[in-house]
OpenMM code with the backbone's topology and positions (N, CA, C; nanometers):
from openmm import Vec3, app, unit

residues = "MET ASN LYS LYS SER LEU SER LEU ILE VAL ALA VAL VAL GLY GLY LEU LEU ILE PHE THR ALA MET GLY LEU TYR ALA GLY THR GLU VAL LYS ASP ILE VAL THR MET ASP ASN LYS ALA TYR ALA LYS HIS LYS LYS GLY ILE VAL ALA PHE THR HIS GLU LYS HIS GLN ALA GLU TYR ALA LYS LYS HIS PRO ASP LEU PHE LYS ARG GLY CYS GLY GLU CYS HIS HIS ASP LYS ASP ASN LYS PRO LEU THR GLU LEU LYS ALA GLY ASP THR VAL GLN ASN CYS ILE GLU CYS HIS LYS LYS ALA GLY GLU ILE SER LYS GLU GLU LYS LYS LYS MET LYS GLU ALA LYS VAL SER LYS ASP GLU LYS LYS SER LYS LYS LEU GLU TYR HIS ALA GLU ALA LEU HIS TYR ASN CYS ARG GLY CYS HIS LYS ALA TYR ASN LYS LYS ILE LYS LYS MET ASP PRO LYS PRO GLU LYS ALA PRO THR THR CYS LYS LYS CYS HIS PRO LYS LYS GLY".split()
positions = [
    Vec3(0.0812, -0.1123, -0.0160),
    Vec3(-0.0081, 0.0071, 0.0299),
    Vec3(0.0883, 0.1329, -0.0001),
    Vec3(0.0725, 0.2312, -0.0948),
    Vec3(0.1510, 0.3569, -0.0986),
    Vec3(0.0926, 0.4394, -0.0023),
    Vec3(0.1890, 0.5430, 0.0012),
    Vec3(0.1641, 0.6341, 0.0914),
    Vec3(0.0305, 0.7221, 0.1054),
    Vec3(-0.0035, 0.7490, -0.0605),
    Vec3(-0.1352, 0.8244, -0.0836),
    Vec3(-0.2388, 0.7548, -0.0452),
    Vec3(-0.2551, 0.6119, -0.0784),
    Vec3(-0.3912, 0.5369, -0.0211),
    Vec3(-0.3758, 0.5247, 0.1286),
    Vec3(-0.2753, 0.5010, 0.1964),
    Vec3(-0.2822, 0.5024, 0.3376),
    Vec3(-0.3034, 0.6469, 0.4054),
    Vec3(-0.2590, 0.7585, 0.3676),
    Vec3(-0.3278, 0.8971, 0.3990),
    Vec3(-0.4907, 0.9208, 0.3578),
    Vec3(-0.5247, 0.8831, 0.2180),
    Vec3(-0.6716, 0.8771, 0.2037),
    Vec3(-0.7606, 0.7848, 0.3295),
    Vec3(-0.6975, 0.6601, 0.3372),
    Vec3(-0.7734, 0.5821, 0.4452),
    Vec3(-0.7787, 0.6432, 0.5743),
    Vec3(-0.6625, 0.7196, 0.6441),
    Vec3(-0.6438, 0.7654, 0.7599),
    Vec3(-0.7499, 0.9005, 0.7571),
    Vec3(-0.7353, 0.9711, 0.6521),
    Vec3(-0.8484, 1.0739, 0.6306),
    Vec3(-0.9623, 1.0612, 0.6746),
    Vec3(-1.0233, 0.9217, 0.5919),
    Vec3(-1.1524, 0.8832, 0.5872),
    Vec3(-1.2189, 0.8430, 0.7006),
    Vec3(-1.1397, 0.7560, 0.8028),
    Vec3(-1.1361, 0.6879, 0.9315),
    Vec3(-1.1343, 0.8136, 1.0141),
    Vec3(-1.0629, 0.9411, 1.0082),
    Vec3(-1.0674, 1.0259, 1.0904),
    Vec3(-1.1923, 1.1131, 1.0719),
    Vec3(-1.2460, 1.1299, 0.9925),
    Vec3(-1.3340, 1.2137, 0.9434),
    Vec3(-1.4904, 1.1424, 0.9974),
    Vec3(-1.4883, 1.0313, 0.9955),
    Vec3(-1.5971, 0.9290, 1.0262),
    Vec3(-1.6123, 0.9334, 1.1796),
    Vec3(-1.4621, 0.9298, 1.2249),
    Vec3(-1.4572, 0.9510, 1.4065),
    Vec3(-1.5323, 1.1021, 1.4408),
    Vec3(-1.4539, 1.1864, 1.3557),
    Vec3(-1.5302, 1.3383, 1.3919),
    Vec3(-1.6905, 1.3192, 1.4045),
    Vec3(-1.7176, 1.3003, 1.2734),
    Vec3(-1.8840, 1.2836, 1.2694),
    Vec3(-1.9332, 1.2179, 1.3526),
    Vec3(-1.8968, 1.0886, 1.4031),
    Vec3(-1.9482, 1.0023, 1.4856),
    Vec3(-1.9464, 1.0840, 1.6426),
    Vec3(-1.8299, 1.1336, 1.6826),
    Vec3(-1.8158, 1.2087, 1.8153),
    Vec3(-1.8970, 1.3265, 1.7964),
    Vec3(-1.9198, 1.4273, 1.6861),
    Vec3(-2.0216, 1.5357, 1.7016),
    Vec3(-2.1698, 1.4932, 1.7086),
    Vec3(-2.1913, 1.3710, 1.6580),
    Vec3(-2.3226, 1.2767, 1.6691),
    Vec3(-2.3653, 1.2862, 1.8186),
    Vec3(-2.2596, 1.1923, 1.8868),
    Vec3(-2.2802, 1.1812, 2.0264),
    Vec3(-2.2867, 1.3131, 2.0998),
    Vec3(-2.1965, 1.4204, 2.0797),
    Vec3(-2.1971, 1.5251, 2.1596),
    Vec3(-2.3354, 1.6161, 2.1437),
    Vec3(-2.3827, 1.5963, 2.0056),
    Vec3(-2.5241, 1.6755, 2.0023),
    Vec3(-2.6173, 1.6393, 2.0760),
    Vec3(-2.6144, 1.5302, 2.1474),
    Vec3(-2.7035, 1.4888, 2.2518),
    Vec3(-2.7878, 1.3642, 2.2029),
    Vec3(-2.9224, 1.3723, 2.2644),
    Vec3(-3.0268, 1.2567, 2.2196),
    Vec3(-3.1657, 1.3222, 2.1574),
    Vec3(-3.2495, 1.2260, 2.1144),
    Vec3(-3.3479, 1.2528, 2.0413),
    Vec3(-3.4361, 1.2977, 2.1506),
    Vec3(-3.5189, 1.3834, 2.1662),
    Vec3(-3.5968, 1.4325, 2.2516),
    Vec3(-3.7562, 1.3602, 2.2180),
    Vec3(-3.8088, 1.2753, 2.3191),
    Vec3(-3.9441, 1.2099, 2.2780),
    Vec3(-4.0261, 1.2928, 2.3362),
    Vec3(-4.1549, 1.2886, 2.2446),
    Vec3(-4.2650, 1.3695, 2.2452),
    Vec3(-4.3531, 1.3170, 2.3810),
    Vec3(-4.3461, 1.2019, 2.4172),
    Vec3(-4.4305, 1.1555, 2.5021),
    Vec3(-4.3289, 1.0807, 2.5994),
    Vec3(-4.3129, 1.1800, 2.7408),
    Vec3(-4.2104, 1.1031, 2.8095),
    Vec3(-4.3208, 1.0173, 2.9530),
    Vec3(-4.2893, 0.9068, 2.9446),
    Vec3(-4.3989, 0.8138, 3.0498),
    Vec3(-4.2984, 0.8335, 3.1793),
    Vec3(-4.3835, 0.9093, 3.2863),
    Vec3(-4.2913, 0.8962, 3.3984),
    Vec3(-4.3036, 0.8094, 3.4661),
    Vec3(-4.2450, 0.6944, 3.4225),
    Vec3(-4.2410, 0.5487, 3.4913),
    Vec3(-4.0940, 0.5432, 3.5347),
    Vec3(-4.0704, 0.5423, 3.6630),
    Vec3(-3.9417, 0.5472, 3.7006),
    Vec3(-3.9175, 0.3891, 3.7382),
    Vec3(-3.7982, 0.3360, 3.7224),
    Vec3(-3.7413, 0.2164, 3.7932),
    Vec3(-3.7278, 0.2119, 3.9319),
    Vec3(-3.7180, 0.3347, 4.0048),
    Vec3(-3.7040, 0.3562, 4.1577),
    Vec3(-3.7840, 0.2864, 4.2101),
    Vec3(-3.9322, 0.2805, 4.1453),
    Vec3(-4.0573, 0.2723, 4.2136),
    Vec3(-4.0931, 0.1339, 4.1837),
    Vec3(-4.1249, 0.0305, 4.2870),
    Vec3(-4.1452, -0.0817, 4.2778),
    Vec3(-4.3234, -0.1031, 4.2390),
    Vec3(-4.3774, 0.0055, 4.2771),
    Vec3(-4.4942, 0.0016, 4.2505),
    Vec3(-4.5863, 0.1459, 4.2486),
    Vec3(-4.6661, 0.1595, 4.1755),
    Vec3(-4.7168, 0.2958, 4.1753),
    Vec3(-4.8474, 0.2948, 4.2236),
    Vec3(-4.8965, 0.3980, 4.2993),
    Vec3(-5.0121, 0.4211, 4.3615),
    Vec3(-5.1309, 0.4732, 4.2708),
    Vec3(-5.0626, 0.5491, 4.1565),
    Vec3(-5.1852, 0.6192, 4.0638),
    Vec3(-5.1251, 0.5695, 3.9362),
    Vec3(-5.2012, 0.5970, 3.8289),
    Vec3(-5.1697, 0.6014, 3.6921),
    Vec3(-5.0639, 0.6507, 3.6630),
    Vec3(-4.9791, 0.6068, 3.5606),
    Vec3(-4.8485, 0.6950, 3.5052),
    Vec3(-4.8840, 0.8220, 3.4251),
    Vec3(-4.8426, 0.9052, 3.4628),
    Vec3(-4.8366, 1.0530, 3.4077),
    Vec3(-4.7551, 1.0127, 3.2650),
    Vec3(-4.8094, 1.0636, 3.1588),
    Vec3(-4.7787, 1.0802, 3.0156),
    Vec3(-4.7487, 1.2154, 2.9513),
    Vec3(-4.6058, 1.2794, 3.0035),
    Vec3(-4.5878, 1.3922, 2.9762),
    Vec3(-4.5596, 1.4348, 2.8344),
    Vec3(-4.6321, 1.5244, 2.7533),
    Vec3(-4.5851, 1.5760, 2.6271),
    Vec3(-4.5364, 1.6573, 2.5786),
    Vec3(-4.4360, 1.6714, 2.5381),
    Vec3(-4.3422, 1.7933, 2.5159),
    Vec3(-4.4183, 1.8668, 2.3983),
    Vec3(-4.4485, 1.8013, 2.2998),
    Vec3(-4.5522, 1.8818, 2.1912),
    Vec3(-4.6534, 1.9725, 2.2538),
    Vec3(-4.7356, 1.9400, 2.3544),
    Vec3(-4.8387, 1.9739, 2.4023),
    Vec3(-4.8082, 2.1066, 2.4675),
    Vec3(-4.7219, 2.0653, 2.5670),
    Vec3(-4.6307, 2.1889, 2.6559),
    Vec3(-4.5464, 2.2895, 2.5329),
    Vec3(-4.4919, 2.2661, 2.4548),
    Vec3(-4.3855, 2.3451, 2.3908),
    Vec3(-4.5055, 2.3967, 2.2499),
    Vec3(-4.5262, 2.3267, 2.1814),
    Vec3(-4.5973, 2.3613, 2.0474),
    Vec3(-4.7307, 2.4697, 2.0906),
    Vec3(-4.7859, 2.3685, 2.1734),
    Vec3(-4.9404, 2.4420, 2.2102),
    Vec3(-4.9456, 2.5348, 2.2946),
    Vec3(-4.8935, 2.5228, 2.4365),
    Vec3(-4.9109, 2.6270, 2.5350),
    Vec3(-4.7822, 2.7540, 2.5079),
    Vec3(-4.6898, 2.7064, 2.4563),
    Vec3(-4.5406, 2.7963, 2.4451),
    Vec3(-4.5958, 2.8699, 2.3297),
    Vec3(-4.6576, 2.8381, 2.2220),
    Vec3(-4.6790, 2.9195, 2.1050),
    Vec3(-4.8011, 3.0095, 2.1313),
    Vec3(-4.8836, 2.9453, 2.2041),
    Vec3(-4.9932, 3.0234, 2.2219),
    Vec3(-4.9976, 3.1634, 2.3339),
    Vec3(-4.8943, 3.1202, 2.4364),
    Vec3(-4.8455, 3.2396, 2.5127),
    Vec3(-4.7208, 3.2220, 2.5391),
    Vec3(-4.6714, 3.2752, 2.4622),
    Vec3(-4.5127, 3.2952, 2.4417),
    Vec3(-4.4412, 3.3702, 2.5996),
    Vec3(-4.5099, 3.4876, 2.6161),
    Vec3(-4.4807, 3.5505, 2.7301),
    Vec3(-4.4978, 3.4674, 2.8499),
    Vec3(-4.5262, 3.3565, 2.8641),
    Vec3(-4.5427, 3.2931, 2.9808),
    Vec3(-4.4454, 3.1757, 2.9831),
    Vec3(-4.3974, 3.1518, 2.8704),
    Vec3(-4.2736, 3.0374, 2.8307),
    Vec3(-4.1588, 3.1275, 2.7932),
    Vec3(-4.1152, 3.2101, 2.8787),
    Vec3(-3.9917, 3.2954, 2.8299),
    Vec3(-3.8397, 3.2216, 2.8499),
    Vec3(-3.8587, 3.0919, 2.9299),
    Vec3(-3.7157, 3.0229, 2.9619),
    Vec3(-3.7231, 2.9078, 2.8927),
    Vec3(-3.8275, 2.8724, 2.7746),
    Vec3(-3.8028, 2.7436, 2.6739),
    Vec3(-3.7978, 2.6118, 2.7599),
    Vec3(-3.6799, 2.5560, 2.7386),
    Vec3(-3.6845, 2.4163, 2.8111),
    Vec3(-3.6693, 2.4516, 2.9653),
    Vec3(-3.6144, 2.5691, 3.0080),
    Vec3(-3.5863, 2.5859, 3.1469),
    Vec3(-3.7131, 2.6349, 3.1969),
    Vec3(-3.8073, 2.6026, 3.1763),
    Vec3(-3.9435, 2.6250, 3.2245),
    Vec3(-3.9273, 2.4614, 3.3066),
    Vec3(-3.9000, 2.3507, 3.2845),
    Vec3(-3.9050, 2.2437, 3.3398),
    Vec3(-3.7666, 2.2119, 3.3846),
    Vec3(-3.6738, 2.2164, 3.2985),
    Vec3(-3.5332, 2.1443, 3.3592),
    Vec3(-3.4501, 2.2847, 3.4025),
    Vec3(-3.4001, 2.2223, 3.5290),
    Vec3(-3.3067, 2.3375, 3.6049),
    Vec3(-3.1701, 2.2702, 3.6391),
    Vec3(-3.0804, 2.3328, 3.6978),
    Vec3(-2.9707, 2.2809, 3.7405),
    Vec3(-2.9986, 2.2402, 3.9006),
    Vec3(-2.8675, 2.2131, 3.9484),
    Vec3(-2.8543, 2.1926, 4.0945),
    Vec3(-2.9209, 2.2947, 4.1860),
    Vec3(-2.9108, 2.4106, 4.1550),
    Vec3(-2.9445, 2.5368, 4.2139),
    Vec3(-3.0899, 2.5625, 4.2120),
    Vec3(-3.1840, 2.4840, 4.1357),
    Vec3(-3.3035, 2.5287, 4.0786),
    Vec3(-3.2749, 2.6586, 3.9805),
    Vec3(-3.1939, 2.7048, 3.9200),
    Vec3(-3.1888, 2.7905, 3.8062),
    Vec3(-3.2309, 2.7074, 3.6864),
    Vec3(-3.3288, 2.7826, 3.5884),
    Vec3(-3.3418, 2.7116, 3.4633),
    Vec3(-3.2681, 2.6957, 3.3643),
    Vec3(-3.2352, 2.5989, 3.3002),
    Vec3(-3.1462, 2.5690, 3.1840),
    Vec3(-3.1922, 2.6498, 3.0737),
    Vec3(-3.1694, 2.7579, 3.0488),
    Vec3(-3.2097, 2.8311, 2.9437),
    Vec3(-3.1530, 2.8324, 2.8124),
    Vec3(-3.0345, 2.7907, 2.8327),
    Vec3(-2.9487, 2.7372, 2.6954),
    Vec3(-2.9739, 2.6091, 2.6624),
    Vec3(-3.0545, 2.5226, 2.7625),
    Vec3(-3.0965, 2.3958, 2.6859),
    Vec3(-3.1683, 2.3987, 2.5503),
    Vec3(-3.1437, 2.3144, 2.4609),
    Vec3(-3.2310, 2.2985, 2.3565),
    Vec3(-3.2461, 2.1415, 2.3131),
    Vec3(-3.3496, 2.1296, 2.2077),
    Vec3(-3.4143, 2.0055, 2.1701),
    Vec3(-3.2884, 1.9096, 2.1348),
    Vec3(-3.2789, 1.8082, 2.2092),
    Vec3(-3.1429, 1.7093, 2.1481),
    Vec3(-3.0663, 1.7262, 2.2724),
    Vec3(-3.0554, 1.8327, 2.3230),
    Vec3(-2.9264, 1.8169, 2.4642),
    Vec3(-2.9789, 1.6877, 2.5716),
    Vec3(-2.8663, 1.6498, 2.6032),
    Vec3(-2.8718, 1.5440, 2.6800),
    Vec3(-2.9299, 1.6099, 2.8514),
    Vec3(-3.0368, 1.5553, 2.8772),
    Vec3(-3.0595, 1.5967, 3.0368),
    Vec3(-3.0645, 1.4802, 3.1152),
    Vec3(-3.0162, 1.4984, 3.2707),
    Vec3(-3.0794, 1.3836, 3.3507),
    Vec3(-3.1747, 1.3921, 3.4195),
    Vec3(-3.2152, 1.2269, 3.4500),
    Vec3(-3.3374, 1.2241, 3.4887),
    Vec3(-3.3685, 1.2700, 3.6262),
    Vec3(-3.4783, 1.3328, 3.6723),
    Vec3(-3.5041, 1.3762, 3.8054),
    Vec3(-3.4546, 1.3105, 3.9212),
    Vec3(-3.4576, 1.2026, 3.9080),
    Vec3(-3.3945, 1.0943, 4.0285),
    Vec3(-3.2440, 1.1015, 4.0439),
    Vec3(-3.1531, 1.1628, 3.9549),
    Vec3(-3.0568, 1.1910, 3.9448),
    Vec3(-3.0003, 1.2717, 4.0727),
    Vec3(-3.0968, 1.3991, 4.1189),
    Vec3(-3.0534, 1.4635, 4.2122),
    Vec3(-3.1626, 1.4604, 4.3242),
    Vec3(-3.3072, 1.4019, 4.2887),
    Vec3(-3.4044, 1.3839, 4.3790),
    Vec3(-3.4029, 1.2536, 4.3878),
    Vec3(-3.3112, 1.1896, 4.4797),
    Vec3(-3.2836, 1.0383, 4.4838),
    Vec3(-3.3611, 0.9614, 4.5725),
    Vec3(-3.4474, 0.9987, 4.6482),
    Vec3(-3.5425, 0.9338, 4.7429),
    Vec3(-3.6929, 0.9010, 4.6581),
    Vec3(-3.7285, 0.7914, 4.6469),
    Vec3(-3.8550, 0.7752, 4.5706),
    Vec3(-3.9662, 0.7840, 4.6655),
    Vec3(-4.0585, 0.8312, 4.5911),
    Vec3(-4.1676, 0.8789, 4.6616),
    Vec3(-4.1860, 1.0101, 4.7056),
    Vec3(-4.2708, 1.0226, 4.8221),
    Vec3(-4.2977, 1.1335, 4.8932),
    Vec3(-4.2563, 1.1336, 5.0322),
    Vec3(-4.2385, 1.2673, 5.0993),
    Vec3(-4.2019, 1.2357, 5.2345),
    Vec3(-4.3171, 1.1885, 5.3035),
    Vec3(-4.2638, 1.1008, 5.4071),
    Vec3(-4.3622, 1.0518, 5.5212),
    Vec3(-4.4311, 1.1703, 5.5939),
    Vec3(-4.5395, 1.1096, 5.6579),
    Vec3(-4.6376, 1.2020, 5.7670),
    Vec3(-4.5583, 1.2250, 5.8565),
    Vec3(-4.4811, 1.0924, 5.9268),
    Vec3(-4.3904, 1.1041, 6.0219),
    Vec3(-4.2865, 1.2042, 6.0132),
    Vec3(-4.2232, 1.1982, 5.8929),
    Vec3(-4.1076, 1.2916, 5.8739),
    Vec3(-4.1739, 1.4634, 5.8656),
    Vec3(-4.2873, 1.4790, 5.8515),
    Vec3(-4.3613, 1.6032, 5.7932),
    Vec3(-4.3717, 1.6597, 5.9428),
    Vec3(-4.4452, 1.5586, 6.0216),
    Vec3(-4.4472, 1.5850, 6.1833),
    Vec3(-4.3480, 1.5948, 6.2840),
    Vec3(-4.2234, 1.5297, 6.2628),
    Vec3(-4.1155, 1.5549, 6.3302),
    Vec3(-4.0666, 1.7047, 6.3000),
    Vec3(-4.0789, 1.7661, 6.1602),
    Vec3(-4.0527, 1.8915, 6.1159),
    Vec3(-4.1104, 1.9972, 6.1894),
    Vec3(-4.2597, 1.9818, 6.2025),
    Vec3(-4.3308, 2.0567, 6.2445),
    Vec3(-4.3187, 2.0610, 6.4008),
    Vec3(-4.3042, 1.9527, 6.4692),
    Vec3(-4.2680, 1.9782, 6.6076),
    Vec3(-4.1358, 2.0394, 6.6254),
    Vec3(-4.0110, 1.9722, 6.5373),
    Vec3(-3.8787, 2.0763, 6.5850),
    Vec3(-3.8929, 2.1959, 6.5168),
    Vec3(-4.0130, 2.2875, 6.4658),
    Vec3(-4.0224, 2.4112, 6.4091),
    Vec3(-3.9062, 2.4056, 6.2978),
    Vec3(-3.8851, 2.3679, 6.2286),
    Vec3(-3.8195, 2.3774, 6.1282),
    Vec3(-3.8583, 2.4933, 6.0294),
    Vec3(-3.7571, 2.5866, 5.9624),
    Vec3(-3.7935, 2.6638, 5.8854),
    Vec3(-3.8466, 2.6324, 5.7614),
    Vec3(-3.9245, 2.7208, 5.6910),
    Vec3(-4.0159, 2.7070, 5.5669),
    Vec3(-3.9082, 2.6483, 5.4533),
    Vec3(-3.7868, 2.6960, 5.4540),
    Vec3(-3.6397, 2.6886, 5.3267),
    Vec3(-3.6431, 2.5265, 5.3528),
    Vec3(-3.6189, 2.5257, 5.4827),
    Vec3(-3.5302, 2.3724, 5.5191),
    Vec3(-3.6458, 2.2718, 5.4904),
    Vec3(-3.8132, 2.2714, 5.5337),
    Vec3(-3.8907, 2.2018, 5.4946),
    Vec3(-3.8781, 2.1589, 5.3446),
    Vec3(-3.8843, 2.2961, 5.2893),
    Vec3(-3.8891, 2.2569, 5.1269),
    Vec3(-3.7516, 2.1793, 5.0783),
    Vec3(-3.6278, 2.2095, 5.1613),
    Vec3(-3.5258, 2.1673, 5.0695),
    Vec3(-3.5313, 1.9848, 5.1242),
    Vec3(-3.5789, 1.9436, 5.2162),
    Vec3(-3.6104, 1.8296, 5.2901),
    Vec3(-3.7244, 1.7530, 5.2005),
    Vec3(-3.8269, 1.8132, 5.1775),
    Vec3(-3.9264, 1.7390, 5.0603),
    Vec3(-3.8627, 1.7392, 4.9265),
    Vec3(-3.7786, 1.8211, 4.9014),
    Vec3(-3.7253, 1.8081, 4.7161),
    Vec3(-3.6413, 1.6781, 4.7471),
    Vec3(-3.5921, 1.6144, 4.8484),
    Vec3(-3.4890, 1.5597, 4.8374),
    Vec3(-3.5616, 1.4116, 4.7493),
    Vec3(-3.6982, 1.3921, 4.7637),
    Vec3(-3.7872, 1.3189, 4.7424),
    Vec3(-3.8461, 1.3387, 4.5998),
    Vec3(-3.8189, 1.2446, 4.5251),
    Vec3(-3.8526, 1.2504, 4.3733),
    Vec3(-3.9841, 1.2952, 4.3246),
    Vec3(-4.0930, 1.2168, 4.3862),
    Vec3(-4.2157, 1.2402, 4.3621),
    Vec3(-4.2548, 1.3850, 4.4019),
    Vec3(-4.1977, 1.4343, 4.5180),
    Vec3(-4.2074, 1.5624, 4.5728),
    Vec3(-4.1613, 1.6485, 4.4785),
    Vec3(-4.0501, 1.6768, 4.4250),
    Vec3(-3.9759, 1.7541, 4.3469),
    Vec3(-4.0706, 1.7530, 4.2013),
    Vec3(-4.1065, 1.6465, 4.1409),
    Vec3(-4.1958, 1.6498, 4.0018),
    Vec3(-4.3126, 1.7263, 4.0394),
    Vec3(-4.3622, 1.6907, 4.1511),
    Vec3(-4.4959, 1.7385, 4.1796),
    Vec3(-4.4862, 1.9256, 4.2111),
    Vec3(-4.3856, 1.9322, 4.2833),
    Vec3(-4.3444, 2.0695, 4.2951),
    Vec3(-4.3279, 2.1711, 4.1792),
    Vec3(-4.2302, 2.0575, 4.0790),
    Vec3(-4.2349, 2.1426, 3.9444),
    Vec3(-4.3498, 2.1565, 3.8561),
    Vec3(-4.3910, 2.0511, 3.8522),
    Vec3(-4.5316, 2.0685, 3.7644),
    Vec3(-4.6508, 2.1694, 3.8191),
    Vec3(-4.6959, 2.1193, 3.9382),
    Vec3(-4.8055, 2.2121, 4.0000),
    Vec3(-4.7729, 2.3306, 4.0273),
    Vec3(-4.6487, 2.3652, 4.0719),
    Vec3(-4.6017, 2.5089, 4.0873),
    Vec3(-4.5972, 2.5653, 3.9547),
    Vec3(-4.5742, 2.5325, 3.8245),
    Vec3(-4.5622, 2.5586, 3.7169),
    Vec3(-4.7039, 2.6012, 3.6403),
    Vec3(-4.8158, 2.4629, 3.6784),
    Vec3(-4.9400, 2.4841, 3.6432),
    Vec3(-5.0033, 2.5973, 3.7013),
    Vec3(-5.0048, 2.6016, 3.8503),
    Vec3(-5.0410, 2.7416, 3.9250),
    Vec3(-5.0277, 2.8713, 3.8835),
    Vec3(-4.8928, 2.8788, 3.8531),
    Vec3(-4.8457, 2.9996, 3.7818),
    Vec3(-4.9381, 3.0473, 3.6881),
    Vec3(-4.9118, 2.9645, 3.5598),
    Vec3(-4.9799, 2.9503, 3.4429),
    Vec3(-5.1074, 3.0235, 3.4625),
    Vec3(-5.2020, 2.9303, 3.5590),
    Vec3(-5.3346, 2.9623, 3.5827),
    Vec3(-5.3574, 3.1144, 3.6392),
    Vec3(-5.2792, 3.1524, 3.6973),
    Vec3(-5.2922, 3.2852, 3.7558),
    Vec3(-5.2573, 3.3785, 3.6457),
    Vec3(-5.1409, 3.3571, 3.5654),
    Vec3(-5.1329, 3.4811, 3.4631),
    Vec3(-5.2474, 3.4518, 3.3751),
    Vec3(-5.2497, 3.3376, 3.3116),
    Vec3(-5.3768, 3.3436, 3.1937),
    Vec3(-5.5010, 3.3934, 3.2424),
    Vec3(-5.5497, 3.3815, 3.3653),
    Vec3(-5.6544, 3.4378, 3.4074),
    Vec3(-5.6548, 3.5895, 3.3988),
    Vec3(-5.5758, 3.6571, 3.3852),
    Vec3(-5.5699, 3.8047, 3.3610),
    Vec3(-5.5696, 3.8111, 3.2208),
    Vec3(-5.5314, 3.7455, 3.1524),
    Vec3(-5.5178, 3.7400, 3.0046),
    Vec3(-5.6171, 3.7128, 2.9298),
    Vec3(-5.7064, 3.6184, 2.9483),
    Vec3(-5.8090, 3.5344, 2.8838),
    Vec3(-5.9381, 3.5062, 2.9916),
    Vec3(-6.0456, 3.5597, 2.9554),
    Vec3(-6.1830, 3.5438, 3.0228),
    Vec3(-6.2029, 3.4232, 3.0521),
    Vec3(-6.1529, 3.3291, 2.9331),
    Vec3(-6.2157, 3.1844, 2.9845),
    Vec3(-6.1117, 3.1169, 2.9314),
    Vec3(-5.9902, 3.1016, 3.0235),
    Vec3(-5.9080, 3.0371, 2.9601),
    Vec3(-5.9126, 2.8802, 2.9943),
    Vec3(-5.8161, 2.8144, 2.9421),
    Vec3(-5.7976, 2.6544, 2.9499),
    Vec3(-5.7146, 2.6547, 3.0451),
    Vec3(-5.7487, 2.6130, 3.1807),
    Vec3(-5.6526, 2.5977, 3.2683),
    Vec3(-5.6008, 2.4613, 3.2714),
    Vec3(-5.4390, 2.4867, 3.3181),
    Vec3(-5.3477, 2.3710, 3.3728),
    Vec3(-5.3639, 2.3004, 3.4496),
    Vec3(-5.3915, 2.1525, 3.4593),
    Vec3(-5.4664, 2.0681, 3.5687),
    Vec3(-5.3613, 2.0977, 3.6992),
    Vec3(-5.3876, 2.1294, 3.8359),
    Vec3(-5.3260, 2.1081, 3.9352),
    Vec3(-5.3955, 2.0024, 4.0512),
    Vec3(-5.4936, 1.8962, 4.0098),
    Vec3(-5.4982, 1.8227, 4.1112),
    Vec3(-5.4575, 1.6553, 4.0371),
    Vec3(-5.4433, 1.5636, 4.1287),
    Vec3(-5.3798, 1.4475, 4.0835),
    Vec3(-5.4715, 1.3595, 3.9632),
    Vec3(-5.6035, 1.3922, 3.9634),
    Vec3(-5.6819, 1.3111, 3.8821),
    Vec3(-5.6594, 1.3747, 3.7268),
    Vec3(-5.6446, 1.4777, 3.7125),
    Vec3(-5.6137, 1.5745, 3.6052),
    Vec3(-5.4975, 1.5307, 3.5338),
    Vec3(-5.3998, 1.4651, 3.6041),
    Vec3(-5.2857, 1.4271, 3.5537),
    Vec3(-5.2371, 1.2798, 3.5413),
    Vec3(-5.2964, 1.2209, 3.6461),
    Vec3(-5.2557, 1.0688, 3.6443),
    Vec3(-5.3726, 1.0081, 3.6146),
    Vec3(-5.3569, 0.9384, 3.4930),
    Vec3(-5.4769, 0.8632, 3.4621),
    Vec3(-5.5463, 0.7442, 3.5364),
    Vec3(-5.6713, 0.7049, 3.5425),
    Vec3(-5.7296, 0.6174, 3.6262),
    Vec3(-5.6291, 0.4876, 3.5995),
    Vec3(-5.6082, 0.4144, 3.6773),
    Vec3(-5.5536, 0.2703, 3.6814),
    Vec3(-5.6429, 0.1732, 3.6105),
    Vec3(-5.6363, 0.1308, 3.5141),
    Vec3(-5.7068, 0.0125, 3.4699),
    Vec3(-5.7048, -0.1367, 3.5232),
] * unit.nanometer
topology = app.Topology()
chain = topology.addChain("A")
for resn in residues:
    res = topology.addResidue(resn, chain)
    for name in ("N", "CA", "C"):
        topology.addAtom(name, app.Element.getBySymbol(name[0]), res)
């Protein structure tokens, strides 16, 4: 094999490696429907929520862009709860359970202990957000409540975002 052929092979293989690395770096495909079924839970008490990016991004965000200024950062945040505003479709994101490591919700006993110990509001919130389900509910319901409050001022008969269990969790069949 001569030098010219070897150089051509090295260039082709190098180019393929670069394109492969760029493809991996670009992130992952964003699924439209994300089933909130986490392996950390042995059993679910309620029906599994099917979150749809299309509904939130295309319908709500396009209909009310002034309420969705942070894009993907409306839901996705960093360890300090700051919105990931630079995030774009295709970027890799961590699953909520990576930071909110305790499956389920805070127990009634733990809530009672915090109340008796007169734990501050911020400390209670911090403790609750260690729990995966608490963090999801805080993020989703908080956004839905804020949306409902703002949309009420803009639209006399708004389509409200759900804030109760039954509206998001389908009936178990």
